[in-house]
N, C-alpha and C positions, 0 to 999 in steps of 0.2 A: 466462650460465648463472645461474639463480636458486638460491641456497643458503640454507637455513634456519639462522639463528644464534640462540643463547640470548640472551634479553634481560637487561639489567642489572637487579639487584634494588635497589630503593630502600633507602636507609639508614634504619634504625629509630631511630637516635640523632639528637640535635639538637646543633648547634654551640653553644658557650657564647655568651651574649649579648655578651661582651666583644669577640668577633670582629666583631660587627656594628658596634661603636663605632669600630673603626679601618678599616672598609671592606673587610674581607677576605671574599670570597665563600665560601659553604659548599660542601663537596664531599659531595654527597648519594649518591655511588656507593659501594657496598660493595666491598671487595677481592674479586678473583676467587677463587672456591672452587676446590678441587682438581678437582672434577668439570667445572667450566667450562674449566679449563686442558686437561683430557683431551679434552673435546669439540672445543675449538679446534684442538688438535694433530691430532686424527683427521680433522677437516674439511680441514685444510691438506694432510695426506697424501693424502686421497682426491682433492682437487683436482689435486695434483701427479701422481697416478697417472692421472687422466683425461686430463690434458694429454699425458702420455707415450703413452697409448694412441692419442689422436688423432694425435699426431705419427707414431707407427708405422703407423697406418692410412693416413695421407696418403702416407707414404714407400712403403708397399707398393703403394698405388694408382698412384703415379708410376712405380714400377719395372714394374708390370704393364702400364701404358699404353705405356711405352717398348718393352717386349718385343713387344707387339702391333704397334706402328708399325714396328719392325724387320722383323717377319714380312711385313707388307704391302709395305714397300719392297723387300724381296728378291724379291717376286712382281710388282714394277713397278706397284703400286697407289698412286696419288696420293690419299691419303685422310687424314682426321683423326678422332680419337676424340672423340665427344660425351660419352659416359659409360660407366662400367662399374659393375656391381652384382652382388651375390651371386645365384646362380641358385636356391639351395635344394637343390642337389646338390653333395656334397663334390667338390672338385677342379675345378668348373666355374663360370664366371661368365658373365654376359650383358653383351656390349659393343654399344654403338650406334656405328656407323661412318658418317661422312659422306663421300660421293663424288659429285662433280658436283651439289652442293647438295641431294642426297637422302640420307636416312638408311636404313641397312640394319642389322638386328639379327643378332648372331652369338652362338653359344655358343663360349666360349674355355676352353682347358685352363689349368692352373696355370702352365705354362711360357710361355704366350702364343705358342706356335709352331704351334698348331692352331686354326683358326677355321672354324666350321661355320655356314653361313647358315641362318637360322631361317625355316621355312615352317610356320605353325601347323597347316595341314590335314594335314601328314605326321607330326606329333608326337603320340604316345600316351604318357601318363604317369599313373601312379597315385601322384602326389606333390603334395599340396595346396600346399605352399610353392612348388615349382617352377612349377606351373600358374598360381599367382597372380602370381609374378614375371614369368613369360613373358607372360601376358596384359597386364600393366601396361606392359612394354617394347614389345610389339607395338602396343598402342593408342597409345602415345606416338609411335612411328615413323609409324604410319598417319596420325595427326592432322597431324604436321609435313609429311609428303610430300603430303598432300591440299592443304594450304595453299600449298605451293610450286607444285603443279600448277595450282591455281585461279588463281594470279597469272599464270601463263603463258597460260592459256586466256583470261582477261579481256583480256590484252594483244592476243591474236589477234582478239578481238571489236572492240577499238578500232581495230586496223589495217584491219579490213574493215567499218567502220561502214556503208558504203553498201549492203551486202547483208545487214545484220542487221535482222530484223523487230523493231521496237520498239512495244510496246503499253503505254499508260499505265494504271497500276493505281490503286487507291484510296489506297494508302499510297505517296506519292511519295518517302519517305525511304529506302525499301528497293528493291533490284533483284534479280530472279532471272534468271540466265543459263542457257539451256538449249541444248544441242547435240543435234540430232535428225537422223534419217535417215528419209525418207518410206516406206521399205520395212521399217522396224523395228516389229514389233507392240507392243513395250514403249514405243516413242516415241509410238505412236498412243494408248496409254493416258494418257500425259502430256498430249497435246493435248486429250483428252476432259476433262481436269481444269483446263482453262485458266481457267475462271471462278473456281475456288478460288485459283489462283495470283494472279489479278488482285485478289482481295480483300486480299491480303497485301502486294503489291509491284508495281512496274513489271516488265515482262517483256521480255527481249531474247532472240530466238531466232535461232540460226544453223543453217541446213539444210545438211547435208554429204552427200557420197557415200561412205559407209563400208562398205556391204555388197556392192555390186555395181556393174557398169558402168551398169546401169539407174538405180541410186541416184545416181550421178554426174550423169547426164543430167537427171534430175528436179531435182536440187539446182541445177544450172545454169539450168534453165528457171524454177525458183522465183525465183532471184536476178534473172533478166532481166525479170520482170514485177512485181517487188516494188514499184516506184514507182507502180504503178497503184492500189494500196490506200492511201487517204488517211486515212480516219477509223478509229477504234477498231473499229467494227463491220465495216468492210471488211477490215481487217487480220486480225481473228479469222476471218471467213468465208474469206479467202484461205488462211490457215494450215490450216484444217480441210479445205478442198478438196484441198490437196496430199497429204492422207493418205487420200483416197478411192481405192478400187480402180480407179476410172475415170480417175484422173489420169494424163495422158500427157506425155511430154517433147516439146519442139519438135524438128522435124527440123533437123539441122545446127547445133544449139545449141553455142556455144563453151564447152568444158568446162575450159579451161586454168586459169582462176582457181579453179574448184571443186577441181581436182586439187591445186593449190598449197595451198589451205586445209586440205584433208584431210591432206596430207603434214605441214603445220605442226602440226596437232593431234596427229597420231601421233608426231611428233618431240618434242612437249611431254610426252607420256606418257599420253594418252588411249588406253585399250585397249577401249573399248566405248561404246555409246550406249544410252539417253539419258545425257548427262552434265549434272549439275545443280549450280549454284553459287548459294547464297543469301547476299546481302550487305545 
């Protein structure tokens, strides 16, 4: 902590020349004035008070965290506290709890025995401080959870590399991962922007059956013929063809692998398509 201190005043007097002759150094510092002593004493007291406040704040935070953990344990939740902060509303704080590697924001009362899960779309408040604190906490949680989910999804891409469509982009240092369903209109919009994606990065596409049985069969058919597309142009054309209304699935196509991938993505936390990761 940076603290401003009064500088010493240079002495206006000069040491006798005799002192120089016997090698004694001059003391050019003036004695402390009464005002300097008061300032130093005040600063010391202020610093001590600040340390005491920090200690009390840390102690209060530790006690609050312990109460929250006790409440969670009583309800058989295996979780840990990432952070707690003031909510902007008297008697309530915002706590971020981690469970199964994901973060969840809660409103917590002073006693730490009531935790209310925060869903921003259901909260209406005319309190600027609360809105700002809530927005900051939820943004922090969403960013962390997205990162965790992205890692799981990329691992699924790696595990199923043989049925991932890979198209080389102009910037080989970056990669965009996209999960698509051939019956999803929003996914079709992403396919229409494929040239824009390829200007920025390599592209890896995983077609899944998320919306219907027809989606599952089309995804399995897409995977079965993926090896026929060799060049970038062929791969792009093949991807666009899969999103045409005339695209049909093969009769009797094996859907087991497609079902397993869809289940793995759902288990990882994907709740909709298109799902896009930029690395």
